[in-house]
N, C-alpha and C positions, 0 to 999 in steps of 0.2 A: 581710676582713669583707664579706658580701654587700651590694650596693647595694639600696636599697629597691625600685627598679623592677624589678631582676633577680629578687628574691625574688617579687615580684608576678607577674612573667611566668611563672616556674616554677609557682607555685601555681595560677594561672589555667589554664595549659595542663594541669597535672594533674588539676585539677577536671574540665575538659572531658572529658578521656579517661577519667577514672573513671566519669563519668556515662554516656558512650557505652558503656563496658565493661558497666555494669550493665544497660543496655538490650539487650545482645546476650548475656546470660547469662554475663558474666565472661570472654569471649573477649578475648585480647590483640590489639587492633587495631594498635597502633603504640607507639613509645616514643621519648622524647626522647633524642638522643645529644649535642646541644650546644645552646647558646644563644649568639648574637652580638649583644651590646647589646640583649638582649630578643627577638631575632628567633630562632624556634625552627627547629632542624634535626632532622628526624625520622630514624628508622631506615629508613624507606622512602626518603627522600632519599639516604641513604648507599648503600643497596642499588642505586638507580638510577645513582648515580655509579660504583659498582663495575662494574655491567653495561657501562656506557658504556666505562670504561677498558679492561676485557677485550676489548670489541668493537674498540676502536681498536688495541689491542696485537695483535690476532688471536691471543687466547689464551682458554683456558677460564676461566670465573669461579672454578671450584674450583682452579685453578692459582695464584691470587693468594695471596701469602704474608701473614701477620699484619701484618708491617711494611708491605707495600704497601697493606693494607686501612686501616691507621692513616694512612699519608700521603694516601690518598684522602679521609679525613675532614679532614685538615689543609687540603687543597686546597679542600674544601667551605667551610671557615671563611674561608679567604682569599678565595674567590669571593664570600662574603657581605660581607666588608669592602669589596671593590671595587665591589660592586653599590650598597652605600650611597654610595660616591663618585660613582657614576653619576647618582644622583638630583640632585646639585648641579652637574652638568657638562652641557656641550652636546655630548657625544660622540654621533656619528651612529648611528642604529639600523641593524642589518643588513638589507640589501635582500634580497628574494626571489631575485634573480639571484645574489648573493654566496653565499647560503646553498645554492642549487642547484649553483653551481660547486663549493663544498667538498664536497657530498655526492657529486658525480660523481668527484672525486678520491679520495674514500674508497672508492667502488665499485670503482675500478680495482685496489685492493689485494687484492680478493678473486677468485680464479679462479672463473669461472662466474657472476659477478654482473652480467655484461653484459646478460643477459636480466632481464625483470621477475620471472619465476618464480625464477630463480637468486638474484636480490637478495633476494627475500622469504624464501627459504630460510635465507640467511645471517642475516637479521634474526630470524627465528624461532629459529635455533639459539642466538643470544645473548640472546634474550628482550628484544629491542629493537624498538619500533614505529617506522615511518616518521615519525609525528608527534613522538615523543619525540626522535628523532635531529635532526629539523629545528629544535626548540626549543632543544636543547642546542647544536647548531652555531651557531645565531643568537646565543645568549648568549655563547659563547666569542668569536665575532667582534666582538661589541660590547664586550667586556671588552678585547680586544686593541686595539680603536680607542681606548678610553679610556687604556690604558697608553701607547700610541703618542703620543697628544696630550699626554699629561702629561709623559712622560719623554724622547721623542725630541729635543724641541727643545734640551735641555741637553746633548746629546752632540755632541762635536766630535772627529772622528777627523783627525788631522794626517797629513801626507805621510810623516813619519818612521815612524809606526806601520804605515802601509800597506807601505812598503818593508821593514821589519822582518819583517812577517808574510810578505811575499813571499819574502825570503831564508831565513827560518828554518823556515817551515811549508810553503808552496806548492812551492818548488823541491825540497826533499827528498822530498815526496810524488811529484812527478813523476818523479824520478830512480828512486825505488823501483819505480815502476810501469813504467819503461822508456819513458815517454812523452817527447816532445820538450818543450823549454822554450817558454814563451809570453812575449812581451814584458810588461814591468810595466804599461805604458800600457793594454794590452788588458784586463788583469784588474783594474785599479784599482777600477772601479766595484763589482765583485763583492765584492773584499776589503773596501772601505769599508763596504758594506752588512752583510757578515758581522761586522765588528768593531763596527758600530753595534748590531746585534742583541745581541751579547754584552754590550755596555755597558748596554743598555736592561735586559737580564736582571739584571745586577748591581744597577742602581738599583731595580728592582722588588723584589728581595729585601729591600733596605734600606727601601723604602717600606712593605712589608707588615710588616716588624718594627716600624716606628714605628706603623702602624695598630693592630697587636696590642697594643703597649705602652699605647695610649691608649683601648683597648676593654675592655668587660667580657665575657669569654669564659669560658663554663662547659662543661666536658666530663666524661664519667665519671671521668677522672682526678683532677678537683678538685671533684667534687660527689658527696655521698652517694648510694649506689644507691637509697635509699628515695625520693629526689626524682626520680631519672632514670627509674626502672623505671615503666611505665604498664601496669597489668593490670585 
């Protein structure tokens, strides 16, 4: 059963877009694809996310499968849930230097993007602007900071786990590659960080499941089309 504030949010948004549509001769301006605790996610938000994911994956937007598109919407919902958590936390904002560093790393993935003209061509081909890219990178860095601050302190990687990874994962990989072995002490910090990141990822999945369970989330899968469509 819909919560009252959820219904009000849908109706208010629908009324706004219906009025805007009338002003522009019935043209479809946008449509609601989800709400998260009353916060609206529009089709244009989803489209922006799809363009970014195609760009980051060095793929064409047309190559994304229906399943991948649905996963992108799920990530948008998760992002909104985490952004709500940011409002009540003291997670640091992304600095311009951190954003610039990440964009430099992204540019290195694309041949020819070393020059400004080549980089602009890459952005144009993926229909992504520099300003949009900076905003999205900053948002992702801030969410990563929130997740790290919330979950990393609870992770404890013991020496037995590190040694087990070394013997069962790293050494077989080195042997397969024909590389020489490296002492355990030399790679312990890297293994510990890798295992920490894996554990943080597991905890993040559980955290998001809890956030979803306690939230009012509406998508086209559980909301009548007559409410979702905006014409």
